[in-house]
GUGU-780553 format. One record per residue: residue number from 1; residue in one letter; x, y, z of N, C-alpha, C, CB in turn. Coordinates in nm, 4 decimals. Each point is the difference from the previous one (the first is absolute). Glycine has a CB too. Layout:
BEGIN
<NUM, A, <X, Y, Z>, <X, Y, Z>, <X, Y, Z>, <X, Y, Z>>
...
***
This chain:
BEGIN
<1, M, <-0.1143, -5.6326, 2.3106>, <0.0989, -0.0622, 0.0868>, <-0.0683, -0.0569, 0.1222>, <0.1770, 0.1573, -0.0813>>
<2, S, <-0.2704, -0.0775, 0.1354>, <-0.0691, -0.0389, 0.1181>, <-0.0786, -0.1372, -0.0243>, <-0.0180, 0.2530, 0.0670>>
<3, E, <-0.0478, -0.2607, -0.1846>, <-0.0716, -0.1192, -0.0292>, <0.0961, -0.1238, -0.0081>, <-0.1733, 0.1428, -0.1225>>
<4, L, <0.2880, -0.1316, 0.0671>, <0.1023, -0.1039, -0.0002>, <0.0411, -0.0447, 0.1375>, <0.0782, 0.0918, -0.2102>>
<5, K, <-0.0559, 0.0115, 0.2931>, <0.0425, -0.0251, 0.1395>, <-0.1110, -0.0809, 0.0732>, <0.1402, 0.2188, 0.0028>>
<6, D, <-0.2675, -0.1810, -0.0298>, <-0.1105, -0.0752, 0.0617>, <-0.0149, -0.1415, -0.0455>, <-0.1106, 0.2101, 0.0204>>
<7, I, <0.1365, -0.2364, -0.1526>, <-0.0017, -0.1246, -0.0494>, <0.1099, -0.0920, 0.0547>, <-0.1040, 0.1021, -0.1932>>
<8, I, <0.2245, -0.0468, 0.2011>, <0.1170, -0.0691, 0.0591>, <-0.0251, -0.0396, 0.1504>, <0.1520, 0.1328, -0.1610>>
<9, T, <-0.2033, -0.0270, 0.2317>, <-0.0265, -0.0258, 0.1476>, <-0.1102, -0.1081, 0.0137>, <0.0638, 0.2445, 0.0626>>
<10, A, <-0.1625, -0.2452, -0.1356>, <-0.1013, -0.1037, 0.0019>, <0.0494, -0.1328, -0.0280>, <-0.1520, 0.1617, -0.0638>>
<11, N, <0.2416, -0.1710, -0.0382>, <0.0606, -0.1282, -0.0338>, <0.0851, -0.0521, 0.1096>, <-0.0045, 0.0629, -0.2333>>
<12, I, <0.0901, 0.0224, 0.2912>, <0.0872, -0.0390, 0.1095>, <-0.0856, -0.0611, 0.1134>, <0.1682, 0.1842, -0.0621>>
<13, E, <-0.2742, -0.1094, 0.0954>, <-0.0928, -0.0372, 0.1148>, <-0.0666, -0.1366, -0.0346>, <-0.0490, 0.2527, 0.0591>>
<14, Q, <0.0111, -0.2720, -0.1781>, <-0.0680, -0.1223, -0.0466>, <0.0937, -0.1208, 0.0013>, <-0.1492, 0.1416, -0.1431>>
<15, I, <0.2793, -0.1275, 0.0933>, <0.0983, -0.1078, -0.0019>, <0.0268, -0.0386, 0.1394>, <0.1026, 0.0785, -0.2105>>
<16, I, <-0.0813, 0.0184, 0.3060>, <0.0346, -0.0342, 0.1355>, <-0.1237, -0.0675, 0.0746>, <0.1718, 0.1974, 0.0004>>
<17, A, <-0.2832, -0.1397, -0.0248>, <-0.1270, -0.0490, 0.0673>, <-0.0227, -0.1471, -0.0425>, <-0.1071, 0.2390, 0.0013>>
<18, E, <0.1443, -0.2786, -0.1288>, <-0.0184, -0.1379, -0.0331>, <0.1094, -0.0974, 0.0461>, <-0.1232, 0.0879, -0.1882>>
<19, G, <0.2112, -0.0358, 0.2707>, <0.1021, -0.0825, 0.0611>, <0.1220, -0.0170, -0.0787>, <-0.1739, -0.1109, 0.1075>>
<20, E, <0.1811, 0.1824, -0.2134>, <0.1322, -0.0076, -0.0872>, <0.0978, 0.0990, 0.0645>, <-0.1229, -0.0574, -0.2295>>
<21, T, <0.2529, 0.0272, 0.2019>, <0.1066, 0.0991, 0.0326>, <0.0098, 0.0954, -0.1163>, <0.1308, -0.1647, 0.1441>>
<22, F, <-0.0829, 0.2843, -0.1068>, <0.0153, 0.1021, -0.0993>, <0.1412, 0.0582, 0.0123>, <-0.2499, 0.0511, 0.0036>>
<23, K, <0.3118, -0.0404, -0.1222>, <0.1401, 0.0538, -0.0062>, <-0.0049, 0.1389, -0.0521>, <0.0984, -0.2261, -0.0382>>
<24, M, <-0.0186, 0.3139, 0.0995>, <0.0074, 0.1463, -0.0405>, <0.1340, 0.0553, 0.0222>, <-0.2343, 0.0306, 0.0546>>
<25, V, <0.2987, 0.0404, -0.1484>, <0.1221, 0.0609, 0.0116>, <-0.0142, 0.1244, 0.0953>, <0.0658, -0.0883, -0.2339>>
<26, V, <0.0265, 0.1045, 0.3275>, <-0.0006, 0.1087, 0.0908>, <0.0210, 0.1314, -0.0745>, <0.0840, -0.1515, 0.1801>>
<27, T, <-0.1751, 0.2534, -0.1639>, <0.0124, 0.1162, -0.0730>, <0.0190, 0.1322, 0.0848>, <-0.1358, -0.1234, -0.1688>>
<28, G, <0.1759, 0.1028, 0.2904>, <0.0234, 0.1232, 0.0824>, <0.1120, -0.0291, 0.0970>, <-0.2431, 0.0743, -0.0183>>
<29, Y, <0.2795, 0.0365, 0.0918>, <0.1088, -0.0066, 0.0904>, <-0.0389, -0.0094, 0.1428>, <0.1222, 0.1217, -0.1612>>
<30, S, <-0.2488, -0.1273, 0.1921>, <-0.0471, 0.0046, 0.1452>, <0.0342, -0.1295, 0.0795>, <-0.1913, 0.1513, -0.0746>>
<31, M, <0.2267, -0.2521, 0.0013>, <0.0360, -0.1185, 0.0825>, <0.1545, -0.0351, -0.0067>, <-0.2391, -0.0889, -0.0421>>
<32, L, <0.3166, 0.1889, 0.0046>, <0.1474, -0.0180, 0.0042>, <0.0377, -0.0194, 0.1465>, <0.0406, 0.1447, -0.2106>>
<33, P, <0.0536, -0.2183, 0.2409>, <0.0965, -0.0666, -0.0897>, <-0.0419, -0.1423, -0.0346>, <0.1802, 0.1399, 0.0986>>
<34, L, <-0.2787, -0.1940, -0.0315>, <-0.0300, -0.1402, -0.0224>, <-0.0603, -0.0331, -0.1321>, <-0.0279, -0.0134, 0.2343>>
<35, L, <-0.0498, 0.1095, -0.2930>, <-0.0597, -0.0082, -0.1279>, <0.0528, 0.1130, -0.0930>, <-0.2039, -0.1070, 0.1074>>
<36, G, <0.2562, 0.0791, -0.2170>, <0.0535, 0.1098, -0.0855>, <-0.0759, 0.0238, -0.1247>, <0.2154, -0.0509, 0.0876>>
<37, Y, <-0.2201, 0.1844, -0.1226>, <-0.0701, 0.0531, -0.1230>, <0.0524, -0.0734, -0.1240>, <-0.0296, 0.2315, 0.1073>>
<38, G, <-0.0595, -0.3004, -0.1714>, <0.0396, -0.0714, -0.1317>, <0.0975, -0.1178, 0.0133>, <-0.0318, 0.2188, -0.1087>>
<39, R, <0.0777, -0.2356, 0.2314>, <0.0995, -0.1081, 0.0203>, <-0.0775, -0.1309, 0.0478>, <0.1906, 0.1772, 0.0625>>
<40, D, <-0.2850, -0.1676, 0.0110>, <-0.0675, -0.1131, 0.0607>, <-0.1473, -0.0217, -0.0572>, <0.1432, 0.0439, 0.2111>>
<41, T, <-0.1833, -0.1693, -0.2048>, <-0.1365, -0.0300, -0.0349>, <-0.0612, -0.0690, 0.1321>, <0.0538, -0.0282, -0.2674>>
<42, I, <-0.1621, 0.0744, 0.3002>, <-0.0732, -0.0566, 0.1237>, <-0.1056, -0.1027, -0.0521>, <0.0299, 0.2245, 0.1415>>
<43, V, <-0.0444, -0.3248, -0.0609>, <-0.1035, -0.1023, -0.0078>, <-0.1075, 0.0190, 0.1148>, <0.1744, -0.1614, -0.1056>>
<44, V, <-0.2838, 0.1954, 0.0640>, <-0.1041, 0.0281, 0.1017>, <-0.1039, -0.1084, 0.0069>, <0.0356, 0.2404, -0.0357>>
<45, R, <-0.0803, -0.2743, 0.1495>, <-0.1008, -0.1014, 0.0187>, <-0.1144, 0.0559, 0.0902>, <0.1785, -0.1843, -0.0279>>
<46, R, <-0.2950, 0.1167, 0.0158>, <-0.1094, 0.0390, 0.0787>, <0.0252, -0.0308, 0.1406>, <-0.1471, -0.0316, -0.1859>>
<47, T, <0.0928, 0.1130, 0.2787>, <0.0200, -0.0188, 0.1452>, <-0.1338, -0.0369, 0.0573>, <0.1925, 0.1660, 0.0132>>
<48, A, <-0.1850, -0.2568, 0.0795>, <-0.1270, -0.0406, 0.0700>, <-0.0454, 0.1128, 0.0931>, <0.0658, -0.2473, -0.0096>>
<49, A, <-0.1951, 0.2552, 0.0306>, <-0.0607, 0.1129, 0.0794>, <0.0616, 0.0061, 0.1409>, <-0.2192, -0.0234, -0.1294>>
<50, N, <0.2492, -0.1002, 0.1877>, <0.0464, -0.0108, 0.1344>, <0.1563, -0.0110, 0.0136>, <-0.2223, -0.1078, 0.0485>>
<51, E, <0.2880, 0.1224, -0.1625>, <0.1449, -0.0212, -0.0013>, <0.0727, 0.1274, 0.0639>, <-0.0228, -0.1538, -0.2157>>
<52, D, <0.1228, 0.1250, 0.2933>, <0.0753, 0.1025, 0.0732>, <0.0884, 0.0604, -0.1152>, <0.0011, -0.1230, 0.2454>>
<53, I, <-0.0224, 0.2563, -0.2768>, <0.0785, 0.0658, -0.1035>, <0.0993, 0.0967, 0.0539>, <-0.1875, -0.0272, -0.1481>>
<54, V, <0.1899, 0.0542, 0.2734>, <0.0857, 0.1041, 0.0595>, <0.1474, -0.0428, -0.0313>, <-0.1743, 0.0583, 0.1929>>
<55, G, <0.2461, 0.0431, -0.2439>, <0.1406, -0.0364, -0.0421>, <0.0142, -0.0421, -0.1441>, <0.0379, -0.0704, 0.2296>>
<56, R, <-0.1462, 0.0239, -0.2888>, <0.0031, -0.0484, -0.1382>, <-0.0087, 0.1133, -0.0991>, <-0.1041, -0.2109, 0.0747>>
<57, I, <0.1551, 0.1910, -0.1952>, <-0.0197, 0.0992, -0.1081>, <-0.1260, -0.0326, -0.0668>, <0.2422, 0.0349, -0.0351>>
<58, A, <-0.3308, 0.0605, 0.0259>, <-0.1347, -0.0161, -0.0527>, <-0.0326, 0.0845, -0.1139>, <-0.0629, -0.0601, 0.2149>>
<59, M, <-0.0189, 0.0069, -0.3093>, <-0.0507, 0.0849, -0.1146>, <-0.1407, 0.0428, 0.0421>, <0.1386, -0.1242, -0.1869>>
<60, F, <-0.1606, 0.2517, 0.1750>, <-0.1353, 0.0547, 0.0354>, <-0.0461, 0.1003, -0.1064>, <0.0489, -0.0300, 0.2484>>
<61, R, <-0.1783, 0.0535, -0.2448>, <-0.0593, 0.1004, -0.0861>, <-0.0262, 0.1278, 0.0873>, <-0.1086, -0.1831, -0.1546>>
<62, A, <0.1738, 0.2919, 0.1159>, <-0.0134, 0.1212, 0.0741>, <-0.1340, 0.0662, -0.0294>, <0.2480, 0.0270, -0.0021>>
<63, V, <-0.2866, 0.0746, 0.0874>, <-0.1214, 0.0596, -0.0194>, <-0.0167, 0.0690, -0.1393>, <-0.0028, 0.0242, 0.2466>>
<64, D, <0.1193, 0.0153, -0.2971>, <-0.0061, 0.0613, -0.1350>, <0.0092, -0.0931, -0.1143>, <0.0964, 0.1897, 0.0993>>
<65, G, <-0.1025, -0.3228, -0.0646>, <0.0014, -0.1041, -0.1040>, <0.1339, -0.0588, -0.0398>, <-0.1941, 0.1123, -0.0786>>
<66, H, <0.3033, -0.0472, 0.1241>, <0.1301, -0.0553, -0.0328>, <0.0219, -0.1347, 0.0700>, <0.0884, 0.2333, -0.0315>>
<67, I, <-0.0036, -0.3100, -0.0317>, <0.0460, -0.1219, 0.0631>, <0.1304, 0.0296, 0.0539>, <-0.1256, -0.1484, -0.1478>>
<68, I, <0.1459, 0.1236, 0.2793>, <0.1265, 0.0243, 0.0750>, <0.0429, -0.1180, 0.0690>, <-0.0556, 0.2278, 0.0294>>
<69, V, <0.1899, -0.2443, -0.0178>, <0.0633, -0.1120, 0.0667>, <0.0888, 0.0626, 0.1192>, <0.0013, -0.1506, -0.2267>>
<70, H, <-0.0560, 0.1256, 0.3488>, <0.0898, 0.0504, 0.1173>, <-0.0178, -0.0984, 0.1128>, <-0.0220, 0.2515, -0.0609>>
<71, R, <0.1066, -0.2335, 0.1637>, <-0.0054, -0.0884, 0.1158>, <-0.1064, 0.0334, 0.0987>, <0.2343, -0.0330, -0.0305>>
<72, V, <-0.2975, -0.0695, 0.0805>, <-0.1038, 0.0184, 0.0983>, <0.0642, 0.0199, 0.1357>, <-0.1610, -0.1392, -0.1344>>
<73, I, <0.1428, 0.2555, 0.1974>, <0.0633, 0.0269, 0.1242>, <-0.1000, -0.0082, 0.1208>, <0.1652, 0.1448, -0.1283>>
<74, G, <-0.2888, -0.1560, 0.0997>, <-0.0961, -0.0205, 0.1044>, <-0.1366, -0.0307, -0.0565>, <0.1305, 0.1504, 0.1454>>
<75, V, <-0.2106, -0.2190, -0.0585>, <-0.1382, -0.0324, -0.0309>, <-0.0817, 0.0228, 0.1264>, <0.0671, -0.1702, -0.1785>>
<76, K, <-0.1736, 0.2504, 0.1703>, <-0.0875, 0.0246, 0.1208>, <-0.1421, -0.0201, -0.0493>, <0.1623, 0.1701, 0.1140>>
<77, G, <-0.2149, -0.2718, -0.0844>, <-0.1437, -0.0288, -0.0474>, <0.0125, -0.0190, -0.1449>, <-0.1199, 0.1375, 0.1783>>
<78, D, <0.0411, -0.0557, -0.2498>, <-0.0048, -0.0049, -0.1491>, <0.0983, 0.0932, -0.0659>, <-0.2370, -0.0592, 0.0165>>
<79, E, <0.3011, 0.1420, 0.0578>, <0.0944, 0.0990, -0.0479>, <0.1397, -0.0556, -0.0106>, <-0.1400, 0.1751, 0.1003>>
<80, V, <0.2067, -0.1632, -0.2191>, <0.1379, -0.0424, -0.0175>, <0.0836, 0.1185, -0.0238>, <-0.0684, -0.2173, -0.0891>>
<81, V, <0.1947, 0.2284, 0.1506>, <0.0837, 0.1073, -0.0162>, <0.1263, -0.0569, -0.0749>, <-0.0949, 0.1241, 0.2129>>
<82, L, <0.1371, -0.0522, -0.3180>, <0.1086, -0.0426, -0.0826>, <0.0927, 0.1047, -0.0335>, <-0.1398, -0.1621, -0.0847>>
<83, R, <0.2775, 0.1252, 0.0627>, <0.0987, 0.0957, -0.0279>, <0.1115, -0.0684, -0.0851>, <-0.0570, 0.1289, 0.2168>>
<84, G, <0.0943, -0.0625, -0.3213>, <0.1061, -0.0505, -0.0769>, <0.1297, -0.0009, 0.0833>, <-0.1147, 0.0823, -0.2095>>
<85, D, <0.1989, -0.1820, 0.1802>, <0.1317, -0.0082, 0.0776>, <0.0829, 0.1220, -0.0303>, <0.0007, -0.2533, -0.0069>>
<86, G, <-0.0085, 0.3079, -0.1123>, <0.0730, 0.1191, -0.0371>, <-0.0707, 0.1368, 0.0374>, <0.0948, -0.1425, -0.1859>>
<87, N, <-0.2052, 0.1290, 0.2395>, <-0.0751, 0.1270, 0.0586>, <0.0275, 0.0106, 0.1507>, <-0.1929, -0.0196, -0.1739>>
<88, L, <0.2428, 0.1259, 0.2059>, <0.0425, 0.0162, 0.1415>, <-0.1100, 0.0568, 0.0819>, <0.2327, 0.0326, -0.0702>>
<89, A, <-0.3274, 0.0366, 0.0187>, <-0.1016, 0.0568, 0.0761>, <-0.1395, -0.0272, -0.0428>, <0.1593, 0.1614, 0.0470>>
<90, Q, <-0.1872, -0.1663, -0.1753>, <-0.1287, -0.0064, -0.0563>, <-0.0611, -0.1420, 0.0227>, <0.0685, 0.1780, -0.1712>>
<91, C, <-0.1882, -0.1839, 0.2221>, <-0.0761, -0.1344, 0.0158>, <-0.1312, 0.0122, -0.0792>, <0.0981, -0.0480, 0.2392>>
<92, E, <-0.1458, -0.0669, -0.2789>, <-0.1314, -0.0060, -0.0629>, <-0.0868, -0.0837, 0.0852>, <0.0928, 0.0284, -0.2282>>
<93, K, <-0.2250, -0.0077, 0.2187>, <-0.0973, -0.0790, 0.0715>, <-0.0992, -0.0503, -0.1032>, <0.0291, 0.1325, 0.2167>>
<94, C, <-0.0729, -0.2527, -0.1869>, <-0.1097, -0.0555, -0.0883>, <-0.0799, -0.1036, 0.0846>, <0.1415, 0.0330, -0.2208>>
<95, R, <-0.2556, -0.0726, 0.1667>, <-0.0799, -0.1057, 0.0614>, <0.0615, -0.1332, -0.0341>, <-0.2090, 0.1391, -0.0125>>
<96, R, <0.1847, -0.2373, 0.0922>, <0.0458, -0.1387, -0.0315>, <-0.0451, -0.0450, -0.1314>, <-0.0025, -0.0527, 0.2331>>
<97, G, <-0.1185, 0.0859, -0.2723>, <-0.0532, -0.0471, -0.1235>, <0.0672, 0.0608, -0.1279>, <-0.2125, -0.0324, 0.1273>>
<98, A, <0.2949, 0.1431, -0.0984>, <0.0722, 0.0583, -0.1073>, <0.1377, -0.0649, -0.0293>, <-0.1206, 0.2070, 0.0581>>
<99, I, <0.1541, -0.3051, 0.0351>, <0.1250, -0.0773, -0.0209>, <-0.0307, -0.1069, -0.1026>, <0.0850, 0.0422, 0.2379>>
<100, L, <-0.0054, -0.0400, -0.3512>, <-0.0230, -0.0841, -0.1118>, <0.0778, -0.1339, 0.0254>, <-0.0331, 0.2057, -0.1588>>
<101, G, <0.1502, -0.1936, 0.2240>, <0.0819, -0.1205, 0.0175>, <0.1233, 0.0374, 0.0675>, <-0.0923, -0.1065, -0.1987>>
<102, V, <0.1832, 0.0010, 0.2220>, <0.1252, 0.0214, 0.0624>, <0.1158, -0.0465, -0.0925>, <-0.1126, -0.0259, 0.2262>>
<103, V, <0.2229, 0.0914, -0.2219>, <0.1130, -0.0427, -0.0805>, <0.0592, -0.1275, 0.0504>, <0.0455, 0.2331, -0.0542>>
<104, E, <-0.0547, -0.3388, -0.0265>, <0.0447, -0.1310, 0.0400>, <0.1436, -0.0166, -0.0290>, <-0.2218, -0.0899, -0.0379>>
<105, S, <0.2756, 0.1457, -0.0696>, <0.1429, -0.0191, -0.0352>, <0.0372, 0.1158, -0.0921>, <-0.0102, -0.2582, 0.0212>>
<106, V, <0.1422, 0.2765, -0.0350>, <0.0546, 0.0978, -0.0931>, <0.0965, -0.0656, -0.0909>, <-0.0303, 0.1802, 0.1630>>
<107, I, <0.0112, -0.1457, -0.2971>, <0.0886, -0.0492, -0.0959>, <0.1063, 0.1070, -0.0360>, <-0.1835, -0.1519, -0.0847>>
<108, R, <0.3041, 0.1215, 0.1137>, <0.1134, 0.0995, -0.0193>, <0.0356, 0.0064, -0.1447>, <0.0928, -0.0450, 0.2284>>
<109, E, <-0.0064, 0.1446, -0.2664>, <0.0496, 0.0167, -0.1289>, <0.0604, -0.1252, -0.0611>, <0.0350, 0.2301, 0.0630>>
<110, S, <0.0297, -0.3098, 0.0202>, <0.0679, -0.1220, -0.0387>, <-0.0991, -0.1178, -0.0266>, <0.1988, 0.0795, 0.1359>>
<111, Q, <-0.3299, -0.0458, -0.1221>, <-0.1103, -0.0993, -0.0084>, <-0.0010, -0.1020, 0.1169>, <0.0115, 0.0255, -0.2500>>
<112, R, <0.0626, 0.0061, 0.3663>, <-0.0129, -0.0744, 0.1087>, <-0.1165, 0.0380, 0.0831>, <0.2322, -0.0333, -0.0128>>
<113, E, <-0.3178, -0.0637, 0.0540>, <-0.1184, 0.0372, 0.0799>, <0.0303, -0.0199, 0.1437>, <-0.1545, -0.0614, -0.1832>>
<114, V, <0.1240, 0.1605, 0.2591>, <0.0229, 0.0016, 0.1497>, <-0.1355, 0.0031, 0.0746>, <0.2236, 0.1242, -0.0317>>
<115, S, <-0.2474, -0.2149, 0.1135>, <-0.1290, -0.0033, 0.0821>, <0.0135, 0.1092, 0.1046>, <-0.0398, -0.2553, -0.0326>>
<116, C, <-0.0786, 0.3263, 0.0487>, <-0.0025, 0.1106, 0.1039>, <-0.0132, -0.0609, 0.1353>, <-0.1051, 0.1625, -0.1587>>
<117, T, <0.0904, -0.2879, 0.1773>, <0.0005, -0.0630, 0.1235>, <0.1292, -0.0747, 0.0361>, <-0.2393, -0.0136, -0.0326>>
<118, S, <0.3396, 0.0144, -0.0663>, <0.1257, -0.0689, 0.0236>, <0.0788, 0.0726, 0.1115>, <0.0047, -0.0803, -0.2430>>
<119, R, <0.0852, 0.0073, 0.3025>, <0.0815, 0.0592, 0.1104>, <0.0823, 0.1079, -0.0549>, <0.0079, -0.2115, 0.1245>>
<120, W, <0.0521, 0.1977, -0.2503>, <0.0857, 0.1041, -0.0483>, <-0.0755, 0.1319, -0.0228>, <0.1416, -0.1766, -0.1039>>
<121, W, <-0.2677, 0.1677, 0.0538>, <-0.0816, 0.1157, -0.0228>, <-0.0421, 0.0658, 0.1318>, <-0.0791, -0.1039, -0.2130>>
<122, R, <0.0415, 0.0222, 0.3086>, <-0.0446, 0.0561, 0.1282>, <0.1112, 0.0714, 0.0813>, <-0.1700, -0.1823, 0.0026>>
<123, V, <0.2909, 0.1285, -0.0210>, <0.1203, 0.0667, 0.0662>, <0.0236, 0.1337, -0.0654>, <0.1089, -0.2231, 0.0538>>
<124, R, <-0.1170, 0.2310, -0.1845>, <0.0200, 0.1242, -0.0653>, <-0.1041, 0.1025, 0.0404>, <0.1034, -0.1223, -0.1866>>
<125, E, <-0.2247, 0.0791, 0.1884>, <-0.1124, 0.0915, 0.0495>, <0.0194, 0.0452, 0.1365>, <-0.1536, -0.1127, -0.1422>>
<126, R, <0.1970, 0.0236, 0.2323>, <0.0159, 0.0407, 0.1434>, <0.1160, 0.1058, 0.0085>, <-0.0832, -0.2361, 0.0860>>
<127, I, <0.1946, 0.2136, -0.1585>, <0.1160, 0.0869, 0.0082>, <-0.0377, 0.1377, -0.0426>, <0.1522, -0.1898, -0.0418>>
<128, W, <-0.2234, 0.1997, -0.0766>, <-0.0462, 0.1221, -0.0512>, <-0.0963, 0.0802, 0.0896>, <0.0344, -0.1072, -0.2141>>
<129, L, <-0.1310, 0.0344, 0.2638>, <-0.1019, 0.0646, 0.0800>, <0.0476, 0.0297, 0.1411>, <-0.1705, -0.1151, -0.1362>>
<130, A, <0.2794, 0.0560, 0.1841>, <0.0548, 0.0256, 0.1291>, <0.0933, 0.1238, 0.0013>, <-0.0196, -0.2459, 0.0457>>
<131, M, <0.0602, 0.2837, -0.1669>, <0.0977, 0.1164, -0.0059>, <-0.0690, 0.1268, 0.0501>, <0.1235, -0.1031, -0.1996>>
<132, P, <-0.0594, 0.1892, 0.2640>, <-0.0623, 0.1332, 0.0336>, <-0.0418, 0.0734, -0.1196>, <0.1362, 0.0141, 0.1975>>
<133, M, <-0.2376, 0.0651, -0.1933>, <-0.0521, 0.0743, -0.1150>, <0.1123, 0.0889, -0.0654>, <-0.2338, 0.0003, 0.1112>>
<134, I, <0.3169, 0.0603, -0.0363>, <0.0989, 0.0878, -0.0507>, <0.0995, -0.0791, -0.0970>, <-0.0241, 0.1454, 0.2171>>
<135, V, <0.0571, -0.2626, -0.1735>, <0.0877, -0.0904, -0.0716>, <-0.0672, -0.0408, -0.1310>, <0.1014, -0.0834, 0.2174>>
<136, R, <-0.2355, 0.0445, -0.2071>, <-0.0712, -0.0326, -0.1147>, <-0.0134, 0.1080, -0.0963>, <-0.1104, -0.1539, 0.1307>>
<137, R, <0.0874, 0.2784, -0.0766>, <-0.0106, 0.1149, -0.0908>, <0.1262, 0.0088, -0.0880>, <-0.1462, 0.1239, 0.1692>>
<138, Y, <0.2675, -0.1199, -0.1112>, <0.1192, 0.0240, -0.0821>, <0.0195, -0.1219, -0.0869>, <0.1081, 0.1504, 0.1745>>
<139, A, <-0.1310, -0.2727, -0.1276>, <0.0236, -0.1187, -0.0826>, <-0.0945, 0.0109, -0.1242>, <0.0679, -0.1469, 0.2083>>
<140, L, <-0.1950, 0.1866, -0.1892>, <-0.0949, 0.0070, -0.1087>, <0.0520, 0.1063, -0.1053>, <-0.1970, -0.0687, 0.1615>>
<141, G, <0.2554, 0.1784, -0.1143>, <0.0496, 0.1005, -0.0948>, <0.1053, -0.0609, -0.0854>, <-0.0505, 0.1845, 0.1569>>
<142, V, <0.1421, -0.2608, -0.1028>, <0.1108, -0.0600, -0.0737>, <-0.0574, -0.1085, -0.0981>, <0.1638, 0.0451, 0.1994>>
<143, I, <-0.2630, -0.1265, -0.1463>, <-0.0555, -0.1035, -0.0826>, <-0.0783, 0.0589, -0.1209>, <-0.0121, -0.1481, 0.2056>>
<144, R, <-0.0610, 0.2510, -0.1798>, <-0.0771, 0.0586, -0.1113>, <0.0888, 0.0655, -0.1061>, <-0.1868, 0.0377, 0.1600>>
<145, R, <0.2938, 0.0268, -0.1195>, <0.0985, 0.0629, -0.0909>, <0.0640, -0.1096, -0.0877>, <0.0476, 0.1881, 0.1699>>
<146, L, <-0.0098, -0.2985, -0.1030>, <0.0618, -0.1138, -0.0776>, <-0.0977, -0.0604, -0.0926>, <0.1514, -0.0492, 0.1852>>
<147, A, <-0.2765, 0.0329, -0.1479>, <-0.1028, -0.0506, -0.0863>, <-0.0247, 0.0981, -0.1127>, <-0.1030, -0.1248, 0.1906>>
<148, N, <0.1014, 0.2486, -0.1744>, <-0.0159, 0.0914, -0.1083>, <0.1149, -0.0040, -0.1001>, <-0.1302, 0.1399, 0.1536>>
<149, L, <0.2478, -0.1512, -0.1051>, <0.1224, -0.0124, -0.0838>, <-0.0081, -0.1290, -0.0846>, <0.1389, 0.1273, 0.1755>>
<150, K, <-0.1804, -0.2320, -0.1131>, <-0.0094, -0.1332, -0.0760>, <-0.1040, 0.0063, -0.1061>, <0.0698, -0.1257, 0.2014>>
<151, R, <-0.1749, 0.2047, -0.1872>, <-0.1114, 0.0098, -0.0918>, <0.0502, 0.0834, -0.1259>, <-0.1781, -0.0144, 0.1988>>
<152, K, <0.2702, 0.1021, -0.1770>, <0.0382, 0.0903, -0.1148>, <0.0883, -0.0623, -0.0978>, <-0.0213, 0.1845, 0.1457>>
***
C-alpha cells in the first residue's frame, strides 16, 4: 500500500509541477464546513513561489508523506503554518517547497464549480473564520453528525 501511495503522490506532484490543474474528491472532515467529505471535488493549481498564499487553501506534502489540504494561516520566511477549518487547535508546519498548489475552485455535488476567489466563497470563509472557537466547536459537532447520518 505504501508503494501505491508513493506513486500517487509522485503523480500528483508531477501533474501540478507541469502547470496542469488536478482534481481530487475531498476525503476528510478537517476542512468542514466549507469542504465536505465525499461531497466536494477540489481543483488544485500550481502556486508561484512569490504568490501570497495566506488565507488560501493549500495542498501540501506532510513530513510523513501524506498529501493534506488545509488553510494557510501564516508564512514566516520559508515556514508555512496551516490548519484545517474544522480543526480547532491542531496546526501543521511545512516548508514553502512542500506546498504543491492552492485550491482554485470547488466542484459541488450539483456539479456547480465555485471559484475560491469569488465574493460568495470569500464571504463564507470570513463568516466561518470570524466565529468564536466555542461556536465553531459546537457547529462542527452538529455538521459532523449530519454528515455521518447522510453517509449511512
